[in-house]
N, CA, C and O atoms as a CHARMM CRD file, in Angstrom:
* protein
*
  352
    1    1 UNK  N     74.97800 123.64300  83.41500 PROA 1      0.00000
    2    1 UNK  CA    76.36300 122.95500  83.37700 PROA 1      0.00000
    3    1 UNK  C     77.17800 124.06900  83.86000 PROA 1      0.00000
    4    1 UNK  O     76.98300 125.18900  83.38700 PROA 1      0.00000
    5    2 UNK  N     78.16400 123.85700  84.85000 PROA 2      0.00000
    6    2 UNK  CA    79.25800 124.83800  85.61200 PROA 2      0.00000
    7    2 UNK  C     80.29600 124.63000  84.93700 PROA 2      0.00000
    8    2 UNK  O     80.61100 123.51200  84.52900 PROA 2      0.00000
    9    3 UNK  N     81.03300 125.80300  84.71300 PROA 3      0.00000
   10    3 UNK  CA    82.54000 125.73000  84.19500 PROA 3      0.00000
   11    3 UNK  C     83.59700 125.55900  85.31700 PROA 3      0.00000
   12    3 UNK  O     83.46500 126.10400  86.41400 PROA 3      0.00000
   13    4 UNK  N     84.56200 124.84300  85.01700 PROA 4      0.00000
   14    4 UNK  CA    85.62300 124.55200  85.92500 PROA 4      0.00000
   15    4 UNK  C     86.93800 124.68700  85.46200 PROA 4      0.00000
   16    4 UNK  O     87.16800 124.20900  84.35100 PROA 4      0.00000
   17    5 UNK  N     87.98600 125.31100  86.15600 PROA 5      0.00000
   18    5 UNK  CA    89.09900 125.45600  85.52500 PROA 5      0.00000
   19    5 UNK  C     90.18900 124.69100  86.26500 PROA 5      0.00000
   20    5 UNK  O     90.41300 124.93500  87.45100 PROA 5      0.00000
   21    6 UNK  N     90.81400 123.84500  85.64300 PROA 6      0.00000
   22    6 UNK  CA    91.86600 122.89200  86.39700 PROA 6      0.00000
   23    6 UNK  C     93.21500 123.21300  86.19900 PROA 6      0.00000
   24    6 UNK  O     93.50300 123.82300  85.16900 PROA 6      0.00000
   25    7 UNK  N     94.02600 122.93700  86.93500 PROA 7      0.00000
   26    7 UNK  CA    95.76000 123.01900  86.75800 PROA 7      0.00000
   27    7 UNK  C     96.25300 121.59100  86.78800 PROA 7      0.00000
   28    7 UNK  O     96.09700 120.78800  87.70800 PROA 7      0.00000
   29    8 UNK  N     96.83300 121.41000  85.71100 PROA 8      0.00000
   30    8 UNK  CA    97.66900 120.09700  85.44200 PROA 8      0.00000
   31    8 UNK  C     98.97100 120.32000  84.73700 PROA 8      0.00000
   32    8 UNK  O     99.23200 121.28700  84.02200 PROA 8      0.00000
   33    9 UNK  N     99.77900 119.28500  85.02800 PROA 9      0.00000
   34    9 UNK  CA   100.98300 119.22800  84.34100 PROA 9      0.00000
   35    9 UNK  C    100.67100 119.25300  82.72600 PROA 9      0.00000
   36    9 UNK  O     99.66200 118.73100  82.25100 PROA 9      0.00000
   37   10 UNK  N    101.59400 119.87700  82.00900 PROA 10     0.00000
   38   10 UNK  CA   101.45400 119.70200  80.39000 PROA 10     0.00000
   39   10 UNK  C    101.16600 118.52500  79.95000 PROA 10     0.00000
   40   10 UNK  O    100.20700 118.29500  79.21300 PROA 10     0.00000
   41   11 UNK  N    102.07100 117.57400  80.41600 PROA 11     0.00000
   42   11 UNK  CA   101.89400 116.07400  80.02600 PROA 11     0.00000
   43   11 UNK  C    100.58200 115.50200  80.18100 PROA 11     0.00000
   44   11 UNK  O    100.04700 114.78000  79.34000 PROA 11     0.00000
   45   12 UNK  N    100.04700 115.86900  81.35500 PROA 12     0.00000
   46   12 UNK  CA    98.76400 115.26300  81.72000 PROA 12     0.00000
   47   12 UNK  C     97.56500 115.74600  80.89000 PROA 12     0.00000
   48   12 UNK  O     96.64100 115.03200  80.50100 PROA 12     0.00000
   49   13 UNK  N     97.72200 117.11300  80.66900 PROA 13     0.00000
   50   13 UNK  CA    96.69600 117.75600  79.83900 PROA 13     0.00000
   51   13 UNK  C     96.81200 117.06900  78.19300 PROA 13     0.00000
   52   13 UNK  O     95.79200 116.78400  77.56500 PROA 13     0.00000
   53   14 UNK  N     98.13600 116.87300  77.66000 PROA 14     0.00000
   54   14 UNK  CA    98.14800 116.18100  76.49900 PROA 14     0.00000
   55   14 UNK  C     97.66400 114.76300  76.57300 PROA 14     0.00000
   56   14 UNK  O     97.07500 114.26400  75.61300 PROA 14     0.00000
   57   15 UNK  N     97.89700 114.08000  77.70600 PROA 15     0.00000
   58   15 UNK  CA    97.37900 112.64800  77.75500 PROA 15     0.00000
   59   15 UNK  C     95.65400 112.71500  77.81400 PROA 15     0.00000
   60   15 UNK  O     94.92100 111.86400  77.31000 PROA 15     0.00000
   61   16 UNK  N     95.29000 113.68700  78.40300 PROA 16     0.00000
   62   16 UNK  CA    93.71700 113.87900  78.48900 PROA 16     0.00000
   63   16 UNK  C     93.22200 114.21400  77.11100 PROA 16     0.00000
   64   16 UNK  O     92.24400 113.61300  76.66600 PROA 16     0.00000
   65   17 UNK  N     93.77900 115.04900  76.47500 PROA 17     0.00000
   66   17 UNK  CA    93.29800 115.39200  75.11800 PROA 17     0.00000
   67   17 UNK  C     93.36400 114.06500  74.15400 PROA 17     0.00000
   68   17 UNK  O     92.43600 113.68600  73.43900 PROA 17     0.00000
   69   18 UNK  N     94.59000 113.46300  74.27400 PROA 18     0.00000
   70   18 UNK  CA    94.69300 112.20000  73.43500 PROA 18     0.00000
   71   18 UNK  C     93.66700 111.17600  73.95200 PROA 18     0.00000
   72   18 UNK  O     93.07600 110.58100  73.05200 PROA 18     0.00000
   73   19 UNK  N     93.32500 110.83900  75.23100 PROA 19     0.00000
   74   19 UNK  CA    92.41700 109.85100  75.72600 PROA 19     0.00000
   75   19 UNK  C     91.07000 110.25500  74.96500 PROA 19     0.00000
   76   19 UNK  O     90.45100 109.53200  74.18500 PROA 19     0.00000
   77   20 UNK  N     90.77800 111.41800  75.31000 PROA 20     0.00000
   78   20 UNK  CA    89.43300 112.09800  74.92100 PROA 20     0.00000
   79   20 UNK  C     89.12900 111.87800  73.30900 PROA 20     0.00000
   80   20 UNK  O     88.03100 111.45300  72.94700 PROA 20     0.00000
   81   21 UNK  N     90.06600 112.16200  72.47000 PROA 21     0.00000
   82   21 UNK  CA    90.26000 111.88100  71.22000 PROA 21     0.00000
   83   21 UNK  C     89.91400 110.36800  70.82300 PROA 21     0.00000
   84   21 UNK  O     88.92500 110.05400  70.16000 PROA 21     0.00000
   85   22 UNK  N     90.72700 109.61100  71.25000 PROA 22     0.00000
   86   22 UNK  CA    90.61300 108.19200  71.05200 PROA 22     0.00000
   87   22 UNK  C     89.16500 107.73100  71.51200 PROA 22     0.00000
   88   22 UNK  O     88.62200 106.83100  70.87100 PROA 22     0.00000
   89   23 UNK  N     88.58400 108.24800  72.48000 PROA 23     0.00000
   90   23 UNK  CA    87.21700 107.89600  72.88000 PROA 23     0.00000
   91   23 UNK  C     86.11400 108.66300  72.24800 PROA 23     0.00000
   92   23 UNK  O     84.92600 108.38000  72.40400 PROA 23     0.00000
   93   24 UNK  N     86.58400 109.70400  71.48400 PROA 24     0.00000
   94   24 UNK  CA    85.53000 110.46500  70.63000 PROA 24     0.00000
   95   24 UNK  C     84.49200 111.27600  71.60500 PROA 24     0.00000
   96   24 UNK  O     83.27800 111.40000  71.44000 PROA 24     0.00000
   97   25 UNK  N     85.25600 111.76700  72.60700 PROA 25     0.00000
   98   25 UNK  CA    84.65200 112.69500  73.51500 PROA 25     0.00000
   99   25 UNK  C     85.42400 113.69600  73.81000 PROA 25     0.00000
  100   25 UNK  O     86.53200 113.75000  73.27600 PROA 25     0.00000
  101   26 UNK  N     84.98700 114.75600  74.76800 PROA 26     0.00000
  102   26 UNK  CA    85.94200 115.82400  75.24200 PROA 26     0.00000
  103   26 UNK  C     86.49900 115.67000  76.44400 PROA 26     0.00000
  104   26 UNK  O     85.97600 114.88000  77.23000 PROA 26     0.00000
  105   27 UNK  N     87.50300 116.29700  76.75900 PROA 27     0.00000
  106   27 UNK  CA    88.25100 116.24000  78.06100 PROA 27     0.00000
  107   27 UNK  C     87.19100 116.67900  79.14300 PROA 27     0.00000
  108   27 UNK  O     87.44400 116.20000  80.24900 PROA 27     0.00000
  109   28 UNK  N     86.13400 117.42700  79.09800 PROA 28     0.00000
  110   28 UNK  CA    85.41800 117.57100  80.22700 PROA 28     0.00000
  111   28 UNK  C     84.40700 116.57100  80.44000 PROA 28     0.00000
  112   28 UNK  O     83.84000 116.49500  81.53000 PROA 28     0.00000
  113   29 UNK  N     84.11400 115.73700  79.41200 PROA 29     0.00000
  114   29 UNK  CA    83.29300 114.73000  79.41900 PROA 29     0.00000
  115   29 UNK  C     84.13000 113.48100  80.21500 PROA 29     0.00000
  116   29 UNK  O     83.65900 112.72400  81.06300 PROA 29     0.00000
  117   30 UNK  N     85.20400 113.49600  79.80100 PROA 30     0.00000
  118   30 UNK  CA    86.23600 112.19900  80.29600 PROA 30     0.00000
  119   30 UNK  C     86.44800 112.82700  81.81300 PROA 30     0.00000
  120   30 UNK  O     86.16900 111.99200  82.67400 PROA 30     0.00000
  121   31 UNK  N     86.82300 113.94600  82.27400 PROA 31     0.00000
  122   31 UNK  CA    87.16000 114.10800  83.62700 PROA 31     0.00000
  123   31 UNK  C     85.63900 114.15800  84.35400 PROA 31     0.00000
  124   31 UNK  O     85.74000 113.72100  85.50100 PROA 31     0.00000
  125   32 UNK  N     84.62600 114.45300  84.11300 PROA 32     0.00000
  126   32 UNK  CA    83.34100 114.23400  84.51700 PROA 32     0.00000
  127   32 UNK  C     82.90200 112.75800  84.65000 PROA 32     0.00000
  128   32 UNK  O     82.33000 112.36500  85.66700 PROA 32     0.00000
  129   33 UNK  N     83.17500 111.96200  83.62600 PROA 33     0.00000
  130   33 UNK  CA    82.90500 110.46800  84.01700 PROA 33     0.00000
  131   33 UNK  C     83.85300 109.92400  84.98800 PROA 33     0.00000
  132   33 UNK  O     83.43700 109.11400  85.81700 PROA 33     0.00000
  133   34 UNK  N     85.08800 110.27800  84.97900 PROA 34     0.00000
  134   34 UNK  CA    85.93400 109.75300  85.73500 PROA 34     0.00000
  135   34 UNK  C     85.76800 110.13300  87.40300 PROA 34     0.00000
  136   34 UNK  O     86.12900 109.37700  88.30500 PROA 34     0.00000
  137   35 UNK  N     85.19900 111.34800  87.58400 PROA 35     0.00000
  138   35 UNK  CA    84.84300 111.75400  88.94400 PROA 35     0.00000
  139   35 UNK  C     83.70400 111.20000  89.35500 PROA 35     0.00000
  140   35 UNK  O     83.55600 111.03100  90.56500 PROA 35     0.00000
  141   36 UNK  N     82.72700 110.82500  88.48900 PROA 36     0.00000
  142   36 UNK  CA    81.27000 110.04400  88.94300 PROA 36     0.00000
  143   36 UNK  C     81.66100 108.52600  89.09900 PROA 36     0.00000
  144   36 UNK  O     81.14900 107.80100  89.95200 PROA 36     0.00000
  145   37 UNK  N     82.55900 108.13500  88.25100 PROA 37     0.00000
  146   37 UNK  CA    83.03800 106.77700  88.61100 PROA 37     0.00000
  147   37 UNK  C     83.68800 106.65800  89.93300 PROA 37     0.00000
  148   37 UNK  O     83.34900 105.72500  90.66100 PROA 37     0.00000
  149   38 UNK  N     84.51500 107.43700  90.29100 PROA 38     0.00000
  150   38 UNK  CA    85.21200 107.50000  91.58100 PROA 38     0.00000
  151   38 UNK  C     84.22800 107.61800  92.77300 PROA 38     0.00000
  152   38 UNK  O     84.36900 106.91400  93.77400 PROA 38     0.00000
  153   39 UNK  N     83.13500 108.60500  92.63300 PROA 39     0.00000
  154   39 UNK  CA    82.06300 108.90300  93.48200 PROA 39     0.00000
  155   39 UNK  C     81.35800 107.49200  93.61400 PROA 39     0.00000
  156   39 UNK  O     81.21100 107.03800  94.74800 PROA 39     0.00000
  157   40 UNK  N     80.95000 106.82900  92.60700 PROA 40     0.00000
  158   40 UNK  CA    80.09200 105.77100  92.81200 PROA 40     0.00000
  159   40 UNK  C     80.73600 104.52100  93.40100 PROA 40     0.00000
  160   40 UNK  O     80.03700 103.69500  93.98800 PROA 40     0.00000
  161   41 UNK  N     82.14100 104.35100  93.25000 PROA 41     0.00000
  162   41 UNK  CA    82.80700 103.32200  93.85200 PROA 41     0.00000
  163   41 UNK  C     83.25100 103.58900  95.31200 PROA 41     0.00000
  164   41 UNK  O     83.54400 102.68400  96.09400 PROA 41     0.00000
  165   42 UNK  N     83.27500 104.88000  95.60500 PROA 42     0.00000
  166   42 UNK  CA    83.40600 105.38600  97.02400 PROA 42     0.00000
  167   42 UNK  C     82.28100 105.18600  97.97200 PROA 42     0.00000
  168   42 UNK  O     82.40100 105.14300  99.19600 PROA 42     0.00000
  169   43 UNK  N     81.13000 105.06200  97.27100 PROA 43     0.00000
  170   43 UNK  CA    79.81100 104.87300  97.98900 PROA 43     0.00000
  171   43 UNK  C     79.73100 103.57600  98.71000 PROA 43     0.00000
  172   43 UNK  O     79.91400 102.53500  98.08000 PROA 43     0.00000
  173   44 UNK  N     79.45500 103.55800 100.06200 PROA 44     0.00000
  174   44 UNK  CA    79.32000 102.36300 100.74600 PROA 44     0.00000
  175   44 UNK  C     78.32900 101.35100 100.05400 PROA 44     0.00000
  176   44 UNK  O     78.60300 100.15100 100.06700 PROA 44     0.00000
  177   45 UNK  N     77.29900 101.77000  99.51000 PROA 45     0.00000
  178   45 UNK  CA    76.25500 100.85400  98.85900 PROA 45     0.00000
  179   45 UNK  C     76.80400 100.13500  97.77400 PROA 45     0.00000
  180   45 UNK  O     76.34000  99.02900  97.49600 PROA 45     0.00000
  181   46 UNK  N     77.77200 100.64400  97.10100 PROA 46     0.00000
  182   46 UNK  CA    78.50900 100.08000  95.93200 PROA 46     0.00000
  183   46 UNK  C     79.80700  99.23800  96.26300 PROA 46     0.00000
  184   46 UNK  O     80.27500  98.50500  95.39200 PROA 46     0.00000
  185   47 UNK  N     80.27800  99.31300  97.26400 PROA 47     0.00000
  186   47 UNK  CA    81.40700  98.58600  97.84800 PROA 47     0.00000
  187   47 UNK  C     81.06100  97.00000  97.96200 PROA 47     0.00000
  188   47 UNK  O     80.02900  96.59600  98.49700 PROA 47     0.00000
  189   48 UNK  N     81.91100  96.27100  97.47300 PROA 48     0.00000
  190   48 UNK  CA    81.75800  94.91200  97.67600 PROA 48     0.00000
  191   48 UNK  C     83.01000  94.26000  98.34400 PROA 48     0.00000
  192   48 UNK  O     84.11700  94.73900  98.09500 PROA 48     0.00000
  193   49 UNK  N     82.88600  93.18700  99.18300 PROA 49     0.00000
  194   49 UNK  CA    83.93300  92.79000  99.68200 PROA 49     0.00000
  195   49 UNK  C     85.11200  92.28900  98.88900 PROA 49     0.00000
  196   49 UNK  O     84.70500  91.50100  98.03600 PROA 49     0.00000
  197   50 UNK  N     86.19300  92.42000  98.85400 PROA 50     0.00000
  198   50 UNK  CA    87.33400  91.88000  97.93000 PROA 50     0.00000
  199   50 UNK  C     87.58700  90.52300  98.44600 PROA 50     0.00000
  200   50 UNK  O     87.59800  90.17800  99.62800 PROA 50     0.00000
  201   51 UNK  N     87.79100  89.78400  97.37800 PROA 51     0.00000
  202   51 UNK  CA    88.13600  88.32500  97.64800 PROA 51     0.00000
  203   51 UNK  C     89.63800  88.20800  97.80300 PROA 51     0.00000
  204   51 UNK  O     90.47000  88.88600  97.20100 PROA 51     0.00000
  205   52 UNK  N     89.87700  87.23700  98.71000 PROA 52     0.00000
  206   52 UNK  CA    91.25200  86.86300  99.03100 PROA 52     0.00000
  207   52 UNK  C     91.93600  86.03100  97.96200 PROA 52     0.00000
  208   52 UNK  O     91.42500  84.99100  97.54500 PROA 52     0.00000
  209   53 UNK  N     92.90700  86.42200  97.59500 PROA 53     0.00000
  210   53 UNK  CA    93.58400  85.52100  96.45100 PROA 53     0.00000
  211   53 UNK  C     94.09700  84.38800  96.86000 PROA 53     0.00000
  212   53 UNK  O     94.31600  84.33400  98.07100 PROA 53     0.00000
  213   54 UNK  N     94.41200  83.27600  96.10600 PROA 54     0.00000
  214   54 UNK  CA    94.83900  82.14600  96.51300 PROA 54     0.00000
  215   54 UNK  C     96.16300  82.01500  97.26200 PROA 54     0.00000
  216   54 UNK  O     96.39700  81.17100  98.12700 PROA 54     0.00000
  217   55 UNK  N     97.19900  83.18300  96.71500 PROA 55     0.00000
  218   55 UNK  CA    98.40600  83.25600  97.44300 PROA 55     0.00000
  219   55 UNK  C     98.28500  83.71700  98.72700 PROA 55     0.00000
  220   55 UNK  O     99.11400  83.33600  99.55300 PROA 55     0.00000
  221   56 UNK  N     97.27600  84.58100  99.10000 PROA 56     0.00000
  222   56 UNK  CA    97.06300  85.17900 100.34700 PROA 56     0.00000
  223   56 UNK  C     96.58200  84.16000 101.26600 PROA 56     0.00000
  224   56 UNK  O     96.95300  84.10200 102.43900 PROA 56     0.00000
  225   57 UNK  N     95.67300  83.27500 100.67600 PROA 57     0.00000
  226   57 UNK  CA    95.03200  82.29900 101.42000 PROA 57     0.00000
  227   57 UNK  C     95.98400  81.28700 101.91300 PROA 57     0.00000
  228   57 UNK  O     95.89900  80.83800 103.05600 PROA 57     0.00000
  229   58 UNK  N     97.06200  80.84900 100.91000 PROA 58     0.00000
  230   58 UNK  CA    98.05200  79.82200 101.31000 PROA 58     0.00000
  231   58 UNK  C     99.09100  80.30400 102.22200 PROA 58     0.00000
  232   58 UNK  O     99.65300  79.59600 103.05700 PROA 58     0.00000
  233   59 UNK  N     99.33900  81.68300 101.99800 PROA 59     0.00000
  234   59 UNK  CA   100.53400  82.36500 103.08000 PROA 59     0.00000
  235   59 UNK  C     99.76800  82.34000 104.44100 PROA 59     0.00000
  236   59 UNK  O    100.41900  82.09500 105.45700 PROA 59     0.00000
  237   60 UNK  N     98.59100  82.55000 104.51600 PROA 60     0.00000
  238   60 UNK  CA    98.03400  82.69800 106.00400 PROA 60     0.00000
  239   60 UNK  C     97.50400  81.38400 106.42700 PROA 60     0.00000
  240   60 UNK  O     97.22400  81.25500 107.61900 PROA 60     0.00000
  241   61 UNK  N     97.33700  80.45300 105.66900 PROA 61     0.00000
  242   61 UNK  CA    97.09300  79.01000 105.91300 PROA 61     0.00000
  243   61 UNK  C     95.35500  79.03000 106.25800 PROA 61     0.00000
  244   61 UNK  O     94.87100  78.39200 107.19200 PROA 61     0.00000
  245   62 UNK  N     94.67100  79.76000 105.45300 PROA 62     0.00000
  246   62 UNK  CA    93.00000  79.49600 105.61300 PROA 62     0.00000
  247   62 UNK  C     92.72500  78.56500 104.58100 PROA 62     0.00000
  248   62 UNK  O     93.54600  78.35800 103.68700 PROA 62     0.00000
  249   63 UNK  N     91.59000  77.96500 104.64200 PROA 63     0.00000
  250   63 UNK  CA    90.98900  77.10000 103.69500 PROA 63     0.00000
  251   63 UNK  C     90.27400  77.89100 102.64900 PROA 63     0.00000
  252   63 UNK  O     90.30900  79.12100 102.68400 PROA 63     0.00000
  253   64 UNK  N     89.62400  77.23600 101.71300 PROA 64     0.00000
  254   64 UNK  CA    89.02000  77.76600 100.64100 PROA 64     0.00000
  255   64 UNK  C     87.67600  78.32700 100.88900 PROA 64     0.00000
  256   64 UNK  O     87.32200  79.30600 100.23300 PROA 64     0.00000
  257   65 UNK  N     86.94300  77.83600 101.71600 PROA 65     0.00000
  258   65 UNK  CA    85.36100  78.36800 102.06100 PROA 65     0.00000
  259   65 UNK  C     85.34900  79.40600 103.04500 PROA 65     0.00000
  260   65 UNK  O     85.97600  79.20200 104.08500 PROA 65     0.00000
  261   66 UNK  N     84.71900  80.52300 102.88300 PROA 66     0.00000
  262   66 UNK  CA    84.71800  81.64000 103.79400 PROA 66     0.00000
  263   66 UNK  C     83.53200  81.90100 104.11000 PROA 66     0.00000
  264   66 UNK  O     82.84900  82.40800 103.22000 PROA 66     0.00000
  265   67 UNK  N     82.97000  81.68500 105.28100 PROA 67     0.00000
  266   67 UNK  CA    81.55100  81.78300 105.55200 PROA 67     0.00000
  267   67 UNK  C     80.96200  83.26900 105.32700 PROA 67     0.00000
  268   67 UNK  O     81.64200  84.25800 105.60300 PROA 67     0.00000
  269   68 UNK  N     79.91500  83.34200 104.91100 PROA 68     0.00000
  270   68 UNK  CA    79.23700  84.58100 104.16300 PROA 68     0.00000
  271   68 UNK  C     79.17400  85.61300 105.32500 PROA 68     0.00000
  272   68 UNK  O     79.19200  86.81400 105.05300 PROA 68     0.00000
  273   69 UNK  N     79.09800  85.17300 106.64100 PROA 69     0.00000
  274   69 UNK  CA    78.80400  86.07900 107.80000 PROA 69     0.00000
  275   69 UNK  C     79.88200  86.68100 108.28800 PROA 69     0.00000
  276   69 UNK  O     79.79600  87.52200 109.18300 PROA 69     0.00000
  277   70 UNK  N     81.16100  86.26400 107.67700 PROA 70     0.00000
  278   70 UNK  CA    82.47200  86.78900 108.51200 PROA 70     0.00000
  279   70 UNK  C     83.11600  87.72200 107.43300 PROA 70     0.00000
  280   70 UNK  O     83.01900  87.51500 106.22300 PROA 70     0.00000
  281   71 UNK  N     83.73700  88.69700 107.96000 PROA 71     0.00000
  282   71 UNK  CA    84.62800  89.66800 107.25300 PROA 71     0.00000
  283   71 UNK  C     85.85300  89.10400 106.86700 PROA 71     0.00000
  284   71 UNK  O     86.50700  88.66500 107.81300 PROA 71     0.00000
  285   72 UNK  N     86.43500  88.96700 105.57200 PROA 72     0.00000
  286   72 UNK  CA    87.63200  88.57500 105.31900 PROA 72     0.00000
  287   72 UNK  C     88.81900  89.05400 106.11600 PROA 72     0.00000
  288   72 UNK  O     89.75900  88.31000 106.39800 PROA 72     0.00000
  289   73 UNK  N     88.74200  90.38500 106.48500 PROA 73     0.00000
  290   73 UNK  CA    89.83500  90.82300 107.36800 PROA 73     0.00000
  291   73 UNK  C     89.84000  90.07500 108.96900 PROA 73     0.00000
  292   73 UNK  O     90.85300  89.74100 109.58400 PROA 73     0.00000
  293   74 UNK  N     88.77900  89.96200 109.31400 PROA 74     0.00000
  294   74 UNK  CA    88.68700  89.24300 110.54100 PROA 74     0.00000
  295   74 UNK  C     89.37800  87.65600 110.38900 PROA 74     0.00000
  296   74 UNK  O     90.15300  87.13800 111.19300 PROA 74     0.00000
  297   75 UNK  N     88.93800  87.15000 109.31200 PROA 75     0.00000
  298   75 UNK  CA    89.37000  85.78300 109.17000 PROA 75     0.00000
  299   75 UNK  C     91.03900  85.71500 108.91300 PROA 75     0.00000
  300   75 UNK  O     91.69600  84.79300 109.39500 PROA 75     0.00000
  301   76 UNK  N     91.55700  86.61200 108.23400 PROA 76     0.00000
  302   76 UNK  CA    92.74000  86.91300 108.13500 PROA 76     0.00000
  303   76 UNK  C     93.50200  87.05300 109.41300 PROA 76     0.00000
  304   76 UNK  O     94.58200  86.50500 109.63600 PROA 76     0.00000
  305   77 UNK  N     92.83600  87.84900 110.25100 PROA 77     0.00000
  306   77 UNK  CA    93.53900  88.17000 111.44900 PROA 77     0.00000
  307   77 UNK  C     93.48500  86.87100 112.45400 PROA 77     0.00000
  308   77 UNK  O     94.43000  86.60000 113.19400 PROA 77     0.00000
  309   78 UNK  N     92.38800  86.16900 112.40500 PROA 78     0.00000
  310   78 UNK  CA    92.23700  84.85000 113.15900 PROA 78     0.00000
  311   78 UNK  C     93.29800  83.90800 112.73200 PROA 78     0.00000
  312   78 UNK  O     94.01200  83.34200 113.55900 PROA 78     0.00000
  313   79 UNK  N     93.41500  83.72700 111.42400 PROA 79     0.00000
  314   79 UNK  CA    94.22500  82.70500 110.95500 PROA 79     0.00000
  315   79 UNK  C     95.76900  83.21400 111.34300 PROA 79     0.00000
  316   79 UNK  O     96.61800  82.36300 111.60700 PROA 79     0.00000
  317   80 UNK  N     96.03600  84.36500 111.36100 PROA 80     0.00000
  318   80 UNK  CA    97.51100  84.79200 111.57600 PROA 80     0.00000
  319   80 UNK  C     97.75500  84.57400 113.08300 PROA 80     0.00000
  320   80 UNK  O     98.77900  84.03900 113.50600 PROA 80     0.00000
  321   81 UNK  N     96.66100  85.06300 113.94200 PROA 81     0.00000
  322   81 UNK  CA    96.81400  84.74000 115.29500 PROA 81     0.00000
  323   81 UNK  C     96.97000  83.10400 115.65900 PROA 81     0.00000
  324   81 UNK  O     97.71900  82.76700 116.57600 PROA 81     0.00000
  325   82 UNK  N     96.36400  82.30800 115.03500 PROA 82     0.00000
  326   82 UNK  CA    96.34600  80.94000 115.23700 PROA 82     0.00000
  327   82 UNK  C     97.72800  80.50700 114.82900 PROA 82     0.00000
  328   82 UNK  O     98.52600  79.93200 115.56900 PROA 82     0.00000
  329   83 UNK  N     97.94000  80.86300 113.49700 PROA 83     0.00000
  330   83 UNK  CA    99.17700  80.40100 112.98200 PROA 83     0.00000
  331   83 UNK  C    100.60000  80.58000 113.63700 PROA 83     0.00000
  332   83 UNK  O    101.52400  79.76700 113.60000 PROA 83     0.00000
  333   84 UNK  N    100.58000  81.80100 114.23500 PROA 84     0.00000
  334   84 UNK  CA   101.67700  82.07500 114.96600 PROA 84     0.00000
  335   84 UNK  C    101.53400  82.09100 116.39000 PROA 84     0.00000
  336   84 UNK  O    102.28900  82.78100 117.07600 PROA 84     0.00000
  337   85 UNK  N    100.58600  81.35700 116.91600 PROA 85     0.00000
  338   85 UNK  CA   100.19200  81.00400 118.44600 PROA 85     0.00000
  339   85 UNK  C    100.09600  82.26100 119.08900 PROA 85     0.00000
  340   85 UNK  O    100.71100  82.27800 120.15600 PROA 85     0.00000
  341   86 UNK  N     99.48900  83.39300 118.77200 PROA 86     0.00000
  342   86 UNK  CA    99.37100  84.73700 119.36300 PROA 86     0.00000
  343   86 UNK  C     97.83700  84.76900 119.84200 PROA 86     0.00000
  344   86 UNK  O     96.97300  84.04800 119.34300 PROA 86     0.00000
  345   87 UNK  N     97.63600  85.57900 120.74300 PROA 87     0.00000
  346   87 UNK  CA    95.99100  85.72900 121.18700 PROA 87     0.00000
  347   87 UNK  C     95.89800  87.09300 121.17800 PROA 87     0.00000
  348   87 UNK  O     96.83600  87.87100 121.35000 PROA 87     0.00000
  349   88 UNK  N     94.34300  87.47400 120.90100 PROA 88     0.00000
  350   88 UNK  CA    94.05800  88.94000 121.11500 PROA 88     0.00000
  351   88 UNK  C     94.31900  89.58600 122.10300 PROA 88     0.00000
  352   88 UNK  O     94.03200  90.78200 122.15200 PROA 88     0.00000
């Protein structure tokens, strides 16, 4: 294990200590777990497409079913272009 020194606002340090105590762990473990979680979610193999919420669907005028082979961003772009009579 390697030692790391961090600088944080006093309030953040107190929050970290409180959170670690509530979880029965150390601040070091808390920070380590947090960084590992960020790294795992940043990895392209762990990313999953975001779902489009019902309000967004209604606002841009697209239906409920999204083809699996289409990216939701492309669908939003197409729907907005069609809705407002624009072309690429």
